[in-house]
C-alpha positions as CSV (number, residue, x, y, z in Angstrom):
1,M,20.3,-3.9,32.6
2,T,19.2,-7.4,33.4
3,G,15.5,-7.2,34.2
4,R,12.3,-6.6,32.3
5,V,12.0,-3.5,30.0
6,A,8.7,-1.7,29.9
7,I,7.5,-0.8,26.4
8,Y,5.7,2.5,26.0
9,D,4.0,3.1,22.6
10,T,3.3,6.6,21.4
11,T,2.1,5.9,17.9
12,L,-1.2,7.5,18.5
13,R,0.3,10.8,19.6
14,D,4.0,11.2,18.5
15,G,3.5,8.9,15.6
16,S,0.5,10.8,14.3
17,Q,2.7,13.9,13.9
18,R,4.3,12.3,10.9
19,E,3.5,14.2,7.7
20,G,0.7,12.5,5.9
21,I,-0.9,10.7,8.9
22,S,-4.2,11.6,10.4
23,F,-5.8,9.0,12.6
24,S,-9.5,9.0,13.2
25,V,-10.9,8.0,16.6
26,A,-11.8,4.6,15.1
27,D,-8.3,4.2,13.8
28,K,-6.9,4.9,17.2
29,V,-9.2,2.4,18.8
30,R,-8.1,-0.3,16.3
31,I,-4.4,0.4,16.8
32,T,-5.0,0.3,20.6
33,K,-6.4,-3.2,20.3
34,L,-3.5,-4.4,18.2
35,L,-0.9,-3.0,20.6
36,D,-2.7,-4.6,23.5
37,E,-2.7,-8.0,21.7
38,L,1.1,-7.6,21.2
39,G,1.5,-7.0,24.9
40,V,3.0,-3.5,25.2
41,D,2.9,-2.0,28.7
42,Y,1.7,1.5,27.9
43,I,-0.3,3.1,25.1
44,E,-0.2,6.8,24.9
45,G,-3.5,7.8,23.5
46,G,-3.0,11.5,22.9
47,W,-3.2,15.0,24.4
48,P,-6.7,15.3,25.9
49,G,-6.4,19.1,26.3
50,S,-5.4,19.8,22.7
51,N,-8.3,18.7,20.5
52,P,-11.8,17.1,20.6
53,K,-10.7,13.9,18.8
54,D,-8.3,12.9,21.5
55,A,-10.9,13.7,24.2
56,T,-13.4,11.4,22.3
57,Y,-10.8,8.7,22.2
58,F,-10.3,8.7,25.9
59,D,-14.0,8.5,26.4
60,Q,-14.3,5.5,24.1
61,V,-11.2,3.6,25.2
62,R,-12.5,3.2,28.7
63,D,-15.1,0.7,27.3
64,I,-12.4,-1.5,25.9
65,D,-11.4,-4.5,27.9
66,L,-7.6,-4.3,27.6
67,Q,-5.7,-7.5,28.6
68,H,-2.2,-6.1,29.0
69,S,-1.8,-2.4,28.2
70,K,-2.4,0.7,30.3
71,I,-3.6,3.9,28.6
72,A,-1.6,7.1,29.2
73,A,-2.9,10.6,28.6
74,F,-0.2,13.1,27.6
75,G,0.2,16.8,28.6
76,S,2.6,19.4,29.7
77,T,3.5,20.9,33.1
78,R,1.4,23.7,34.5
79,R,1.8,27.2,33.0
80,K,3.9,29.7,34.8
81,G,2.3,31.7,37.6
82,I,-0.7,29.5,38.3
83,S,-1.4,26.4,40.3
84,P,-1.9,22.9,38.8
85,A,-5.5,22.9,39.9
86,A,-6.2,26.1,37.9
87,D,-4.4,24.9,34.8
88,G,-6.7,23.7,32.0
89,N,-4.2,21.2,30.6
90,I,-3.6,19.6,34.0
91,R,-7.4,19.3,34.5
92,A,-7.8,17.7,31.1
93,L,-5.2,15.1,32.1
94,V,-7.2,14.3,35.3
95,E,-10.5,14.2,33.4
96,A,-9.2,11.8,30.8
97,N,-9.6,9.2,33.6
98,T,-6.6,7.2,32.5
99,P,-4.5,5.2,35.0
100,V,-1.3,6.8,33.7
101,V,-0.5,10.4,32.8
102,T,2.7,11.5,31.0
103,V,3.9,15.0,31.6
104,V,6.5,16.8,29.5
105,G,8.6,19.5,30.9
106,K,11.5,21.7,29.9
107,T,15.1,20.6,30.6
108,S,17.0,22.9,28.3
109,M,17.8,26.4,29.6
110,L,17.3,27.6,26.0
111,H,13.6,26.5,26.2
112,V,13.1,27.8,29.7
113,T,14.2,31.3,28.8
114,D,13.2,31.6,25.1
115,V,10.2,29.3,24.7
116,L,8.5,29.4,28.2
117,Q,9.9,32.9,28.9
118,T,10.2,32.2,32.6
119,T,12.9,31.8,35.2
120,P,14.9,28.7,35.8
121,G,13.5,28.5,39.4
122,E,9.9,28.8,38.2
123,N,10.4,26.0,35.7
124,L,11.6,23.7,38.4
125,K,8.5,24.5,40.5
126,M,6.3,23.9,37.4
127,I,7.8,20.4,37.1
128,E,7.5,19.5,40.8
129,D,4.1,21.0,41.4
130,S,2.5,19.4,38.3
131,L,3.8,15.9,39.1
132,A,3.0,16.1,42.8
133,Y,-0.6,17.3,42.0
134,L,-1.2,14.4,39.6
135,K,0.3,11.9,42.0
136,A,-2.1,13.2,44.6
137,Q,-5.0,12.3,42.2
138,G,-3.9,8.7,42.3
139,K,-2.2,8.6,38.9
140,E,0.9,6.7,37.8
141,V,3.1,9.6,36.6
142,I,5.7,9.4,33.8
143,Y,7.8,12.5,33.3
144,D,9.3,13.2,29.8
145,A,12.4,15.3,30.2
146,E,12.2,17.1,26.9
147,H,15.5,18.0,25.2
148,F,17.4,16.4,28.1
149,F,20.5,15.6,26.2
150,D,20.8,18.9,24.4
151,G,19.9,20.7,27.6
152,A,22.5,18.9,29.7
153,K,25.1,19.8,27.1
154,L,24.2,23.4,27.4
155,D,24.0,23.5,31.3
156,M,24.6,20.1,32.9
157,E,23.9,21.3,36.4
158,Y,20.5,22.7,35.5
159,G,19.6,19.7,33.4
160,F,20.1,17.4,36.4
161,D,18.2,20.0,38.6
162,T,15.1,19.4,36.5
163,L,15.4,15.7,37.1
164,A,15.7,16.3,40.8
165,A,12.5,18.4,40.6
166,A,10.7,15.5,38.8
167,A,11.9,13.0,41.4
168,A,10.8,15.3,44.2
169,G,7.3,15.6,42.5
170,G,7.0,11.8,42.7
171,A,7.6,10.7,39.1
172,D,7.3,7.0,38.8
173,V,9.5,7.0,35.7
174,I,11.7,9.8,34.4
175,V,12.2,9.6,30.6
176,L,15.3,11.2,29.1
177,C,14.3,12.6,25.7
178,D,16.5,13.2,22.7
179,T,13.9,15.4,21.2
180,N,15.9,16.8,18.3
181,G,17.4,13.4,17.5
182,G,20.9,14.7,17.4
183,S,22.6,12.7,20.1
184,M,25.0,9.7,19.6
185,P,24.8,6.3,21.3
186,W,27.9,6.9,23.5
187,E,26.5,10.3,24.6
188,V,23.2,8.7,25.5
189,A,24.8,5.9,27.5
190,E,27.0,8.3,29.4
191,F,24.2,10.6,30.5
192,V,22.0,7.6,31.5
193,Y,24.9,6.3,33.7
194,Q,25.2,9.7,35.3
195,A,21.5,10.1,35.9
196,R,21.3,6.6,37.6
197,E,24.3,7.4,39.8
198,L,22.7,10.7,41.0
199,F,19.2,9.2,41.4
200,P,19.7,5.5,42.3
201,E,16.2,5.1,43.5
202,T,14.6,6.5,40.4
203,Q,13.5,4.4,37.3
204,F,14.7,5.9,34.1
205,G,13.4,5.6,30.5
206,I,14.5,6.7,27.0
207,H,12.7,8.5,24.2
208,T,14.6,9.1,21.0
209,H,14.0,10.6,17.6
210,N,15.7,9.4,14.3
211,D,17.1,12.6,12.9
212,S,20.6,11.2,12.9
213,E,19.5,7.6,12.0
214,V,20.4,6.3,15.4
215,A,17.2,6.3,17.3
216,V,17.1,2.5,17.8
217,A,20.8,2.4,18.6
218,N,20.3,5.2,21.2
219,S,17.4,3.4,22.8
220,L,19.4,0.1,23.1
221,A,22.5,2.1,24.4
222,A,20.2,3.6,27.1
223,V,18.9,0.2,28.1
224,R,22.5,-1.2,28.4
225,A,23.2,1.8,30.6
226,G,20.3,1.0,32.9
227,A,17.1,2.4,31.4
228,A,14.2,0.1,32.1
229,H,11.5,1.9,30.0
230,V,11.6,2.5,26.3
231,Q,9.3,4.8,24.3
232,G,8.8,4.6,20.5
233,T,6.3,4.1,17.7
234,V,5.2,1.4,15.4
235,N,7.3,1.5,12.2
236,G,9.2,4.5,13.6
237,Y,6.4,6.9,12.6
238,G,6.8,10.4,13.9
239,E,7.6,14.0,13.1
240,R,10.5,14.9,10.8
241,C,12.6,11.7,10.4
242,G,10.5,9.7,12.9
243,N,10.7,8.2,16.3
244,A,12.6,5.1,17.6
245,N,11.0,2.1,15.8
246,L,9.5,-0.3,18.3
247,C,9.3,-3.0,15.5
248,S,13.1,-3.1,15.7
249,I,13.6,-2.3,19.4
250,I,11.3,-5.1,20.7
251,P,13.0,-8.0,18.8
252,D,16.4,-6.5,19.5
253,L,15.6,-6.5,23.2
254,I,14.1,-10.0,23.3
255,I,16.3,-11.9,20.7
256,K,19.6,-10.0,20.8
257,M,19.8,-8.8,24.4
258,G,17.8,-11.5,26.1
259,L,15.6,-8.9,27.9
260,P,11.8,-9.6,28.2
261,C,9.7,-6.6,27.2
262,L,6.2,-7.9,26.3
263,A,3.5,-9.2,28.5
264,L,4.1,-12.5,26.8
265,D,7.3,-12.8,24.8
266,G,5.6,-15.4,22.6
267,N,3.5,-12.5,21.3
268,L,6.6,-11.5,19.3
269,A,5.3,-13.5,16.4
270,A,2.5,-11.0,16.0
271,L,5.0,-8.1,15.3
272,T,4.9,-8.3,11.5
273,H,1.1,-8.3,11.4
274,L,1.0,-5.3,13.7
275,S,3.5,-3.4,11.6
276,R,1.6,-3.9,8.4
277,A,-1.8,-3.5,9.9
278,V,-0.8,-0.1,11.4
279,A,0.6,1.0,8.0
280,E,-2.7,0.1,6.4
281,I,-4.7,2.0,9.0
282,A,-2.4,5.0,8.5
283,N,-3.0,4.7,4.8
284,L,0.7,4.3,4.1
285,A,2.3,1.7,2.0
286,P,4.2,-0.7,4.3
287,D,8.0,-0.1,4.1
288,T,9.2,-3.3,2.6
289,H,12.8,-2.8,3.8
290,L,12.1,-2.4,7.5
291,P,14.3,-4.7,9.6
292,Y,12.5,-7.8,11.0
293,V,9.0,-6.9,9.7
294,G,9.5,-5.7,6.1
295,K,8.6,-7.9,3.2
296,S,12.2,-7.8,2.0
297,A,13.7,-8.4,5.5
298,F,14.3,-12.0,4.7
299,A,14.2,-11.9,0.9
300,H,17.2,-13.4,-1.0
301,K,18.1,-12.4,-4.5
302,G,21.7,-13.2,-5.2
303,G,22.3,-16.7,-6.6
304,I,25.2,-17.5,-4.2
305,H,23.0,-16.5,-1.3
306,V,20.1,-18.7,-2.4
307,A,22.4,-21.6,-3.1
308,A,23.7,-21.3,0.4
309,I,20.3,-21.1,2.2
310,R,19.1,-24.1,0.2
311,R,21.8,-26.0,2.2
312,N,21.4,-24.2,5.5
313,V,18.8,-21.4,5.9
314,D,20.8,-19.8,8.7
315,S,23.7,-19.1,6.3
316,Y,22.2,-15.8,5.3
317,Q,19.6,-15.0,8.0
318,H,20.4,-13.6,11.4
319,I,17.2,-15.0,12.9
320,E,14.4,-17.4,12.1
321,P,11.7,-15.1,10.4
322,K,8.8,-16.9,12.1
323,Q,10.0,-15.5,15.4
324,V,8.6,-12.1,14.4
325,G,5.8,-13.5,12.1
326,N,7.7,-12.9,8.9
327,E,8.9,-15.4,6.2
328,T,11.8,-16.2,4.0
329,R,11.4,-15.2,0.3
330,V,13.5,-16.1,-2.7
331,L,13.5,-13.5,-5.5
332,V,14.1,-14.3,-9.1
333,S,16.0,-11.9,-11.4
334,D,19.0,-11.7,-13.7
335,L,21.1,-12.0,-10.5
336,S,19.6,-15.4,-9.8
337,G,21.2,-18.8,-10.0
338,R,19.5,-22.2,-10.6
339,G,18.8,-22.5,-6.8
340,N,16.6,-19.4,-7.0
341,L,14.3,-21.1,-9.5
342,L,14.4,-24.5,-7.6
343,S,13.5,-22.7,-4.4
344,K,10.7,-20.8,-6.0
345,A,9.4,-24.0,-7.5
346,D,9.5,-25.6,-4.0
347,E,7.6,-22.6,-2.7
348,L,4.9,-23.0,-5.4
349,G,4.6,-26.8,-5.0
350,L,5.9,-27.5,-8.5
351,D,8.0,-30.5,-9.5
352,V,10.7,-28.8,-11.6
353,T,13.9,-30.6,-12.8
354,K,17.3,-28.8,-12.7
355,D,17.3,-28.7,-16.5
356,E,13.9,-27.0,-16.5
357,A,15.0,-24.5,-13.9
358,V,18.1,-23.6,-16.0
359,Q,15.8,-23.2,-19.0
360,V,13.5,-20.8,-17.2
361,L,16.5,-19.0,-15.6
362,N,18.1,-18.3,-19.0
363,D,14.7,-17.1,-20.3
364,I,14.4,-14.7,-17.4
365,K,17.9,-13.4,-17.7
366,E,17.3,-12.6,-21.4
367,L,13.9,-11.0,-20.6
368,E,15.4,-8.8,-17.8
369,N,18.0,-7.6,-20.3
370,A,15.1,-6.5,-22.5
371,G,13.4,-4.6,-19.7
372,F,11.4,-7.1,-17.7
373,A,11.7,-7.2,-13.9
374,F,10.5,-10.4,-12.2
375,E,11.3,-9.9,-8.5
376,G,8.1,-7.8,-8.2
377,A,6.1,-10.1,-10.5
378,E,6.3,-13.5,-9.0
379,A,3.2,-14.8,-10.8
380,S,5.1,-14.3,-14.1
381,V,7.8,-16.5,-12.7
382,A,5.2,-19.1,-11.7
383,V,3.7,-19.4,-15.1
384,R,7.1,-19.7,-16.7
385,L,8.0,-22.5,-14.4
386,R,4.7,-24.2,-15.3
387,R,5.2,-23.7,-19.0
388,A,8.7,-25.4,-18.7
389,A,7.1,-28.8,-17.8
390,P,7.0,-31.3,-20.6
391,E,3.3,-32.0,-20.1
392,Y,2.4,-28.3,-20.1
393,K,-0.6,-27.5,-22.3
394,A,-1.5,-23.8,-22.9
395,L,-4.9,-22.8,-21.7
396,F,-5.1,-20.6,-24.8
397,S,-2.8,-19.1,-27.4
398,L,-2.9,-15.9,-29.4
399,L,-3.5,-15.9,-33.1
400,D,-3.7,-12.1,-33.5
401,F,-5.1,-9.0,-31.9
402,T,-5.9,-5.5,-33.2
403,V,-6.3,-2.3,-31.1
404,I,-7.9,0.8,-32.5
405,V,-7.9,4.2,-30.8
406,E,-9.9,7.0,-32.4
407,D,-11.0,10.5,-31.5
408,R,-14.2,11.2,-33.5
409,R,-16.0,14.5,-33.6
410,G,-19.3,14.2,-31.8
411,R,-18.4,10.9,-30.3
412,G,-15.1,11.6,-28.5
413,Q,-12.4,9.1,-27.8
414,L,-13.0,5.4,-28.6
415,A,-10.8,2.4,-27.9
416,E,-11.7,-0.9,-29.5
417,A,-9.8,-4.3,-29.4
418,M,-10.3,-7.4,-31.5
419,V,-8.8,-10.7,-30.3
420,K,-8.5,-14.0,-32.1
421,L,-7.5,-17.0,-29.9
422,D,-7.0,-20.7,-30.1
423,V,-8.9,-22.0,-27.0
424,D,-8.5,-25.7,-26.7
425,G,-8.5,-26.2,-30.5
426,D,-11.4,-23.8,-31.2
427,V,-10.7,-20.4,-32.9
428,V,-12.5,-17.7,-31.0
429,H,-12.7,-14.2,-32.4
430,T,-14.1,-11.4,-30.2
431,A,-14.2,-7.6,-29.9
432,A,-14.8,-5.1,-27.1
433,E,-14.8,-1.4,-26.5
434,G,-13.1,0.0,-23.4
435,N,-12.1,3.3,-21.8
436,G,-8.6,2.8,-23.1
437,P,-6.7,0.4,-25.3
438,V,-5.6,-1.9,-22.5
439,N,-9.0,-2.0,-20.9
440,A,-10.5,-2.8,-24.3
441,L,-7.9,-5.6,-24.8
442,D,-8.7,-7.0,-21.3
443,L,-12.4,-7.0,-22.0
444,A,-12.0,-8.7,-25.4
445,L,-9.7,-11.4,-23.9
446,R,-12.3,-12.1,-21.2
447,K,-15.1,-12.3,-23.6
448,A,-13.2,-14.9,-25.5
449,L,-12.3,-17.0,-22.5
450,L,-15.3,-16.8,-20.2
451,P,-17.4,-19.6,-21.9
452,K,-14.5,-22.0,-21.4
453,Y,-13.2,-20.6,-18.1
454,P,-16.1,-19.2,-16.0
455,A,-13.7,-18.7,-13.0
456,L,-12.4,-15.7,-14.9
457,R,-15.4,-13.7,-13.6
458,D,-13.7,-13.7,-10.1
459,I,-10.4,-12.2,-11.4
460,Q,-10.2,-8.5,-11.4
461,L,-7.4,-6.2,-12.6
462,V,-6.8,-3.9,-9.6
463,D,-3.6,-1.9,-10.5
464,Y,-1.8,-1.0,-13.6
465,K,1.7,0.6,-13.5
466,V,3.9,1.8,-16.4
467,R,7.6,2.7,-16.1
468,I,9.6,4.3,-18.8
469,L,12.9,2.5,-19.0
470,D,15.0,4.8,-21.3
471,S,13.4,8.3,-21.2
472,E,16.1,9.7,-23.5
473,S,14.4,7.8,-26.3
474,A,11.3,10.0,-25.9
475,T,8.2,8.5,-27.5
476,G,10.2,5.5,-28.7
477,A,11.3,4.5,-25.2
478,A,10.9,1.0,-23.9
479,T,8.3,0.6,-21.2
480,R,7.7,-1.9,-18.4
481,V,4.1,-2.8,-17.4
482,L,3.2,-4.3,-14.0
483,I,-0.4,-5.6,-13.6
484,D,-1.8,-6.5,-10.2
485,S,-4.8,-8.8,-10.1
486,Y,-7.1,-10.1,-7.4
487,N,-9.6,-13.0,-7.1
488,G,-11.2,-12.2,-3.7
489,S,-8.6,-14.0,-1.6
490,E,-5.2,-13.7,-3.4
491,R,-3.4,-10.8,-5.1
492,W,-0.6,-11.3,-7.6
493,S,1.6,-9.3,-10.0
494,T,2.7,-9.9,-13.5
495,V,5.1,-8.1,-15.9
496,G,5.5,-7.3,-19.5
497,A,8.0,-5.0,-21.4
498,G,8.8,-3.7,-24.8
499,T,8.9,-0.6,-27.0
500,D,5.1,-1.0,-27.6
501,I,3.1,-0.3,-24.5
502,I,0.1,-2.3,-25.8
503,C,2.2,-5.4,-26.5
504,A,3.9,-5.1,-23.1
505,S,0.5,-4.8,-21.5
506,W,-0.7,-7.9,-23.4
507,L,2.2,-10.0,-22.1
508,A,1.5,-9.0,-18.5
509,L,-2.2,-9.5,-19.0
510,V,-1.8,-13.0,-20.4
511,D,0.4,-14.0,-17.5
512,S,-2.1,-12.6,-15.1
513,I,-5.1,-14.5,-16.6
514,E,-3.1,-17.8,-16.9
515,Y,-1.9,-17.6,-13.3
516,G,-5.4,-16.6,-12.0
517,L,-7.0,-19.5,-13.8
518,S,-4.4,-21.9,-12.4
519,V,-5.2,-20.6,-8.9
520,A,-8.8,-21.4,-9.6
521,E,-7.9,-24.9,-10.6
522,I,-5.9,-25.3,-7.4
523,Q,-8.9,-24.3,-5.4
524,A,-10.8,-26.9,-7.2
525,G,-8.1,-29.4,-6.3
526,E,-6.7,-29.9,-9.8
527,T,-3.4,-28.0,-10.4
528,P,-0.5,-27.3,-8.0
529,L,0.3,-23.7,-8.6
530,A,0.1,-20.8,-6.2
531,V,2.0,-17.6,-5.4
532,S,1.0,-14.5,-3.5
533,D,2.8,-11.2,-3.9
């Protein structure tokens, strides 16, 4: 394969079959616009004959001015014993008024006899009749040969007979589908070679599932064997183990294989944004370990690795992250070396000496041994780097705090916290009630600091997570607390740990407040400290 590869996205149909995903019409429209901005060739919008939601989507998408993508409606071949014109599913495909229709048909003899409960000959007619009818309606027709690889293994002659029927019906592209996801790359390549030899005038595509963890590899093997059309989904979403992941296939084709596959290959830099935006729309946490687009795809934790990339960034990265819209990240943990801290300081815009970096590194290693985890709490690293500077002056320091939790008859549960701080030389003593001990502590701390630091009003605690580190110790177990905070534009994470959950929460809370106030000073043009998790 040496020419351009067409990208066909089926996130809105096949991807929505993933457990836990349910796209609204508005969701589908938003994803359509994102895919068009990326520059994919086809967007499969759904099955118009199956539910009102998909029918509504096809009505609405006609009003969108798409720059690159063509919308495809999906459906099956006609039912046995009736004409295409009399088949409700075929009529719905026509009435969807899309330039492209994709028709799925049976390749495997097992499905012909046991699922459709028809004859092999009738199935061939169903394929040819359906495609010919849709071609006569002026549609671009893509034929999905369902279970092709499994079917060809059962009865190779009949498997290729179904492709002949699709070609006779006028299919613009015949897509070979590994529907059960059980084929291997060498099998896929061999069958694609055979199909191209038998039908040299036909354009072939590939559609794979990830049940054997080789969906991307199978898709690339098919392209090498001559497939010029690849189907898949954003982030590999799909039923069971998912579909082929277009967020891996697209950069593999462009960067690794030198094959253009987007309307503008420069759009590749939008890939990471697309991946994460679709995850948010699907209400799923983005998979941080996805190749190319995951937050951890170019994250470096080992000290030797970081030392190397400080000299040459290509030493431990297979591509420049900006090519796909991602970025290099350096993590700090007990596996870190001095270079990790120096790189993190550079990232934060802090002027840190080697000695200061070593000091903070040793502190972090000791704390991680006690249960802290800094790689997911980069704001706690930032404040430690800042505290290591000789000119550092604490915004406040704790003199003491008390937390009382009671359950009184007639009043119910009560949590009250009292905090005594040194704030710029002044002793401030405050108290507050909350809906729990940590909330009360947070409110008391804020009450003490707000008169001096009004920017604290913009900082909100948005997530609070607790992990038990040694559950065998039962109620005496050590705990790790992670706090996420937000100021309206940035979100950051801080960590605390210890056998007392209140004290662990206090440590994370202090880091969060100090970091947030430092961010406010940056925005006022005063202090160079910033990190975003």
